C-alpha positions as CSV (number, residue, x, y, z in Angstrom):
1,M,2.5,-4.2,-11.3
2,F,2.8,-0.4,-12.1
3,V,0.3,0.6,-9.3
4,E,2.7,-0.8,-6.7
5,M,5.5,1.5,-7.9
6,N,6.3,4.9,-6.2
7,V,5.7,8.0,-8.2
8,G,9.5,8.3,-9.2
9,E,9.7,4.6,-10.3
10,F,6.5,5.0,-12.4
11,L,7.8,8.1,-14.1
12,D,11.2,6.5,-14.9
13,K,9.4,3.5,-16.4
14,L,7.0,5.7,-18.4
15,A,9.8,7.8,-19.7
16,S,11.9,4.5,-20.7
17,K,12.1,2.7,-24.0
18,S,9.4,0.3,-22.7
19,S,6.1,0.5,-24.4
20,T,4.2,0.0,-21.1
21,P,3.1,1.9,-19.3
22,G,1.8,4.2,-22.0
23,G,-0.9,6.6,-22.8
24,G,-3.7,4.3,-21.9
25,S,-2.2,3.7,-18.4
26,V,-1.6,7.4,-17.9
27,A,-5.3,8.2,-18.8
28,A,-6.3,5.8,-16.1
29,L,-3.9,7.3,-13.7
30,A,-5.3,10.7,-14.4
31,G,-8.7,9.4,-13.7
32,A,-7.7,8.0,-10.4
33,N,-6.1,11.2,-9.4
34,A,-9.3,13.1,-10.4
35,A,-11.4,10.6,-8.3
36,A,-9.0,11.2,-5.4
37,L,-9.5,14.9,-5.7
38,V,-13.3,14.6,-5.7
39,S,-13.0,12.4,-2.5
40,M,-10.9,15.1,-0.9
41,V,-13.5,17.7,-1.6
42,C,-16.0,15.4,0.1
43,N,-13.9,14.7,3.1
44,L,-13.3,18.3,3.7
45,T,-16.9,19.0,3.5
46,I,-18.2,16.2,5.8
47,G,-18.6,17.4,9.4
48,K,-17.9,21.1,8.4
49,K,-20.1,23.8,9.8
50,G,-22.3,25.4,7.3
51,Y,-22.7,22.2,5.3
52,E,-25.1,20.3,7.5
53,D,-27.9,20.1,4.9
54,V,-25.7,18.3,2.3
55,Q,-24.0,15.8,4.4
56,E,-25.9,12.9,3.0
57,D,-25.4,14.1,-0.6
58,V,-21.6,14.5,0.1
59,A,-21.4,11.2,1.7
60,E,-22.9,9.6,-1.4
61,I,-20.6,11.4,-3.7
62,L,-17.6,10.1,-1.6
63,H,-18.9,6.5,-1.7
64,N,-18.9,6.8,-5.6
65,S,-15.8,8.6,-6.1
66,E,-14.0,6.0,-4.0
67,K,-15.4,3.2,-6.1
68,L,-14.3,5.0,-9.2
69,R,-10.8,5.6,-7.8
70,Y,-10.5,1.8,-7.2
71,E,-11.7,1.1,-10.9
72,F,-9.4,3.5,-12.4
73,T,-6.4,2.1,-10.5
74,K,-7.1,-1.4,-11.7
75,L,-7.2,0.0,-15.2
76,I,-3.5,1.3,-15.0
77,D,-2.3,-2.2,-15.2
78,L,-5.2,-3.6,-17.3
79,D,-4.4,-1.2,-20.1
80,A,-0.7,-2.3,-20.1
81,E,-1.7,-6.0,-20.1
82,A,-4.0,-5.6,-23.0
83,F,-1.2,-4.0,-24.9
84,N,1.2,-6.8,-24.0
85,E,-1.4,-9.3,-25.3
86,I,-1.3,-7.6,-28.8
87,M,2.5,-7.8,-28.8
88,D,2.3,-11.4,-27.8
89,A,-0.1,-12.2,-30.6
90,Y,2.3,-10.5,-33.1
91,K,5.1,-12.8,-31.9
92,L,3.1,-16.0,-32.9
93,P,4.6,-18.1,-35.6
94,K,3.5,-17.3,-39.2
95,T,5.3,-20.1,-41.3
96,S,2.3,-22.0,-42.5
97,D,-1.1,-20.6,-43.7
98,E,-2.6,-22.3,-40.7
99,E,-0.2,-20.4,-38.5
100,K,-0.8,-17.2,-40.3
101,S,-4.7,-17.5,-39.8
102,V,-4.3,-18.3,-36.1
103,R,-1.9,-15.3,-35.6
104,K,-4.3,-12.9,-37.5
105,E,-7.2,-14.0,-35.5
106,A,-5.2,-13.7,-32.2
107,I,-4.1,-10.1,-33.2
108,Q,-7.8,-9.0,-33.9
109,V,-9.0,-10.6,-30.6
110,A,-6.3,-8.9,-28.6
111,T,-6.8,-5.6,-30.4
112,R,-10.5,-5.6,-29.8
113,K,-9.8,-6.1,-26.1
114,A,-7.2,-3.4,-26.1
115,S,-9.8,-0.9,-27.5
116,Q,-12.4,-1.9,-24.9
117,V,-10.1,-1.2,-21.9
118,P,-9.7,2.5,-22.6
119,L,-13.3,2.6,-23.5
120,R,-13.9,1.6,-20.0
121,T,-11.7,4.3,-18.8
122,L,-13.7,6.7,-21.0
123,E,-17.1,5.5,-19.4
124,L,-15.6,6.0,-16.0
125,T,-14.4,9.6,-16.5
126,V,-17.9,10.6,-17.6
127,E,-19.3,9.1,-14.3
128,L,-16.6,10.9,-12.6
129,L,-17.2,14.2,-14.3
130,S,-20.9,14.0,-13.1
131,L,-19.4,13.5,-9.4
132,A,-17.1,16.4,-9.9
133,S,-20.0,18.6,-11.0
134,E,-22.0,17.6,-8.0
135,S,-19.2,18.2,-5.6
136,A,-18.7,21.7,-7.1
137,K,-22.3,22.4,-6.2
138,V,-22.4,21.3,-2.7
139,G,-18.7,21.0,-1.6
140,N,-16.7,23.2,0.8
141,K,-16.0,26.5,-0.9
142,N,-12.5,26.5,0.3
143,V,-11.7,23.6,-1.9
144,L,-13.6,24.6,-5.0
145,S,-10.5,24.8,-6.9
146,D,-9.8,21.1,-6.2
147,A,-13.2,20.3,-7.6
148,A,-12.3,22.2,-10.8
149,V,-8.8,20.5,-11.1
150,A,-10.7,17.1,-10.6
151,A,-13.0,17.9,-13.6
152,S,-10.0,19.2,-15.6
153,L,-8.0,16.0,-15.0
154,A,-11.2,13.8,-15.6
155,S,-11.7,15.7,-19.0
156,S,-8.1,15.1,-20.0
157,A,-8.3,11.4,-18.9
158,M,-11.5,11.2,-21.0
159,E,-9.7,12.6,-24.1
160,S,-6.7,10.5,-23.6
161,A,-8.6,7.4,-23.3
162,W,-10.5,8.2,-26.5
163,F,-7.1,8.5,-28.4
164,N,-6.3,5.0,-27.4
165,V,-9.6,3.7,-28.4
166,E,-9.2,5.3,-31.8
167,I,-5.7,4.1,-32.6
168,N,-6.8,0.5,-31.8
169,L,-9.9,0.7,-33.9
170,R,-7.8,1.5,-36.9
171,S,-6.5,-2.1,-36.8
172,I,-9.7,-3.9,-36.4
173,N,-11.5,-5.5,-39.4
174,D,-14.9,-5.8,-37.8
175,D,-16.8,-2.7,-39.1
176,V,-19.7,-3.5,-36.8
177,F,-17.6,-3.5,-33.8
178,V,-15.6,-0.5,-34.9
179,N,-18.8,1.5,-35.6
180,E,-20.5,0.7,-32.3
181,L,-17.4,1.7,-30.3
182,I,-17.1,5.0,-32.4
183,E,-20.8,5.8,-31.7
184,R,-20.5,4.9,-28.0
185,G,-17.2,7.0,-27.6
186,E,-18.4,10.1,-29.4
187,S,-21.8,10.0,-27.2
188,L,-19.6,9.7,-24.0
189,M,-17.3,12.5,-25.1
190,D,-20.2,14.8,-25.8
191,E,-21.7,14.1,-22.3
192,G,-18.4,14.5,-20.7
193,D,-17.7,17.9,-22.4
194,E,-21.0,19.2,-21.2
195,L,-20.4,18.1,-17.6
196,Y,-16.9,19.6,-17.6
197,E,-18.2,22.9,-18.6
198,T,-21.2,22.8,-16.2
199,T,-18.6,22.1,-13.4
200,L,-16.4,25.1,-14.3
201,D,-19.5,27.4,-14.5
202,T,-20.5,26.1,-11.2
203,V,-17.0,26.8,-9.6
204,D,-16.8,30.3,-11.1
205,E,-20.3,31.2,-9.8
206,R,-19.6,29.9,-6.2
207,I,-16.2,31.5,-6.0
208,G,-17.7,34.7,-7.2
């Protein structure tokens, strides 16, 4: 759906009155861009003179960053689909008590799903921040700024995804589910923040 659009088309759709794509899709897109940058750093390190000792490490980072790029790209559309499911649930009939009950449960189910999609984006951003950190340690010095930009984008995607988790949690009645996601999300955010700072420190140190 959205991943098949060119950049201009996607931005036009994003700026329109349509509710999708929205912030969740943009968070996933930012993650995909960050993953692509990590891959670029790796590709510009593989086969380069002076980096013979890190070729296997860089190849492994590249393999994982490409896997993440693929996953992030899928989440662009999955986030929009999850939001549309909430909207469909709200459109269900509510004339009788039975219909109201069915509608209420459908909204809850759809909203729980919609909170889990950006949580997955959040999980992947932390994995990516780890890869960005590793690429900053062993990557080609000429593209260290790109490793830093990858980390910055991944950090932004992480925070953006968490915003989307939080807003959905506000509408969920299951306190156990909500508390589990909050605990998981906050733990991931702490881990991601630490990886981001480590990456920037490494880049600064290697740039000199």
